[in-house]
Each structure stands twice: as C-alpha cells, then as structure tokens.
N, C-alpha and C positions, 0 to 999 in steps of 0.2 A: 633779407638781412644783409646789410652792407658790410664790406670788409674794411677794417680799420687800415688806413694808409700806412700807419706805423707798422702794422703786422706785415704788410707787403715788403716794406724796406727791411724789416728785421729778417724775414724769410730769405730774401736775396743775400743779405750780408752773412747770415748763418750758413747757408749752403755754400757760398763762395769760400768762406774760411774753412769749412769742412773739406772741400775739395783740395784746398791748398795744404791742409794737414795730410790728407791722403797722398798727395804728391811729394810730401816731405819738404815743403817750402815754408812751413810754419810748425812750431811745436804744439802738441795737443793741448797744453795748458791754456792756450789762448781761446779754447772752446769752452772753458769752464763757465763764463757768464752767459753763454748762449745755449748750451745743451744740458740735458739732465746728466747727473754724474755718471750713471752707467753708460751712457752714450759716449761721453768723453773717453772713458776707458776703452770702449769698443773701437772707436775711430783710431785711437792711439795704437791699439794692437794691430788693426788692419794696416796702418801706415808702416809698421815694421815688417809686414809680410811681403814677399815678392808678388806683385800683382802684374800679370801679363799685359794688361791694358796700359800700364805705364809706358811701355815701349812705343806706344802710338803717339806720345807727346803729352803736354800738360793738359789738365782738365780745364775747360772754359765753360762757365755757366751760361746756359742759353735762357730761354724764357722760363719764368716761374709764375705759376697760377695759384691762387688761393680760393678755397670754397669754405664758407662758414659751416661749422658743424655744431655750433652751440654759441651761447652768449660769450664765452671766454675761451673758445677753441676754434681752430681752423685746420683744414686739410690742405696740404701743399703738394703740388705735382709740377714737374718740369723736366727739363732736359739739360744735358751738358755734352760737350764734344771733346774728343781726343783725336787729334789729326782729322782724318776723313770720317770717323765713326761717331755716331750719336748714341747716347746712353740716357737712361731714365733715372730720375731721382724723385723720391716722395718723402714726406714728413708730416708730422702732426705738431701743431703749435698749441700751447696752452698759456693763458695768462695766469701767472702765479705770483703771489706776494714775495716768494723767495727769489724771483728773478730780478736782477738789478738792471736798470736802464731799459732802453728799447720798449718802453710802455709795459714792462713786466712780462714780456713774452719769453717763452723758452721752448726749445725743441724737445719733445718728449718721446718721439718715435722717429726712426729714420730708416730709409731703404735706398741704397745706392746700387744701381744696376751696372 
C-alpha cells in the first residue's frame, strides 16, 4: 500500500507546527485544523509548562517517515533536534471528513520525546 504524498506533506507540516507551539513560537489555536481537539489542548498545556529541553535551543524537525496502517490511516515516526541532541516524535494520521484541507488528514495520536 502506497503512502499518499499529501499525507507526507501534512505530517511534516503538522509536526513542525506542533514543535513551534511547544517552543512557544506559535499559539496552540493554530493546531486546530491539524490535530484532534484533545491533542490541541494537550500540546497547549505542555507549552505552558517549563520543559528542561527548551534550554537546548529551538526544536528543528528532522526526517519524517510514514507507514500505512489502513486505507485511511498512517503511522508517523521521525526525529527532531534541539541543539546537539536528537529526540523522537511519533503520531497517527487519520483521514476524516471533519478535517479541513490537507486531503482531510488529521493527527489523532501524538508522542513527543
């Protein structure tokens, strides 16, 4: 099963914006069209907490990989860096009629290491 190129672009965009929200460079509201509502609240809450890794520098998204997990879903895994350190990020994408733009993709699960 091939990955939709739109899903790849969406995943990279959604993860980049999520990292920018965690760095307090964007407001959490900008994630609403991209993430499930519960995740928007969670990322917003995490952005307000003091995160020790922030002291290493801004988060820069590295490689992002997708693996199909169904006709309308994909597993995402990748990396991001802060200064000299590398961290992992993972997510689940689902195509949903409620998602606007980006081919109807939405992040429904997220793990930021």
